[in-house]
N, C-alpha and C positions, 0 to 999 in steps of 0.2 A: 503494501498499501502505499504511496504518495503521500510525503508528510506535505499537507499546504498547510496547516496552522503552524504559526512562530510567534515566536515574543514579539514582533512587530506588531503584532495583531494584536496587542493588548491592549485593554481600555485602563487598566488598575480596579477594575469593579466586578468583585467577587463572582458575583451573580451571572453578569453579562457576559465575562469570559468564559464560563463554565458551560453557559449556554451557546455561546459558540462553538467552543471545543467539539460540545456533543455535533452540533450541525457538521462540522470538518472530519466527524468520525462516521458518521453519517455516507456522506461524500464519499469517504473512502471505501468505505463497502461498497458502495453504488459501483464508483469504479472498476474495486475486486470484479463483483458481480460480473459487470461487465465484460472484463478483460477475460473473465472466466467461462461467458459463456452463459452465465446461469439462465435460470427458466425466464420469463418474462411476469410470472407471479412474482417471484424476490425481487424483478424491478422495479415490478407495482408497488411491493410494501416499505420497501426502501424511499420510493418518492412520497408514501403515504408516512413514512417516519419524518423525511426531512420537512414536507408540509407542514407535519405539528408541532414538528422543534422549532422551526422559523415561524409561525405562529406564536409559538410560546415567547422566544425573544422579542418579535416585534410590540409584543403588547408589552411585557416588562420595561421595554425601552419608551414607551410610548405613555408609560406610568410615570415613569422618572420624569419625562418634557411635560407632561402634565403639572406633577406634583411640583418642581422647582421652578415654573412657565420658562421651558427654556425658548431662547427668542429664535430660532430656526424651525420649530412643532410643525408646522404645515411644511413647511419643504420635505421635512426627516418621514413626515409620515405618507406622505405623496412618492416618496423614493420607496418606504413599505408597499405602497399600494401597485405601483408599478411592479416592484420584485415579484409579488404573490402573485398580478396579473401574468408572469411571465410563465411562472412556475407551473400553476394552473395551465396556460395554454398548450406549455408542451408537454402536460401530463396528459393533457386531452389529446395529442396528436397519437398516442397508444393506443392501437386500436386492434381489436379481436386478441391474438394470441400474436402478432409479429409488430416490430417494431425494426426500422431500418439503421441498419450501420449509419446511416448518417447523420437521423435524428439521434442517437444515442451519441455519437461524437457532440453533437450539439447541445445535446442537455449536460454532460458533462465540462466543456467549457463553460456553458453557464454557471454551472454549480462551481466548478473552483473559481474563474475567474470574477464571475459577478459578485458571488459572496467577500472573497479576498479586496477587490474594489470598494464595495460596500462598508466593510467593516473600518478598511483604512482609510474611507475619504470622509464617509459619513459619519459613521458610528465615530471615527476618530474624533471628530468634532463635538460630538457631545459629550464624550470621555474628556476630554479638556473641562469643555464648561463644567461639567458635575463631579470633576478631582475633588477639590473642597466642598461639596454638598453633603458627600456620603460619606 
């Protein structure tokens, strides 16, 4: 399994950092399942797990943003909404018992690159804002 999560993605907010680590653990399992040619059922289970962990993480971040009056709440929340729409769109492209190799590559790239970008850029600003509040 390729290690996607690194210390540079830490916000130093334990609850959120642990959620991010869990998301990347599921991404790693998804990548392994794809490279090992696992069943479509396993792929779907991993996408469902990723959706659940992502929703939980976004909910926690949004609670912090609301509680501490984060000035970029609307922008950050919209980023979450776009991210979830993309995950759902990719999930919906899996039809029947088949998924194309091209679609697996697209999903893998989005999961790995999308989460790294979101955490390092969008969540990084939130972490800076929250560092003296938590």
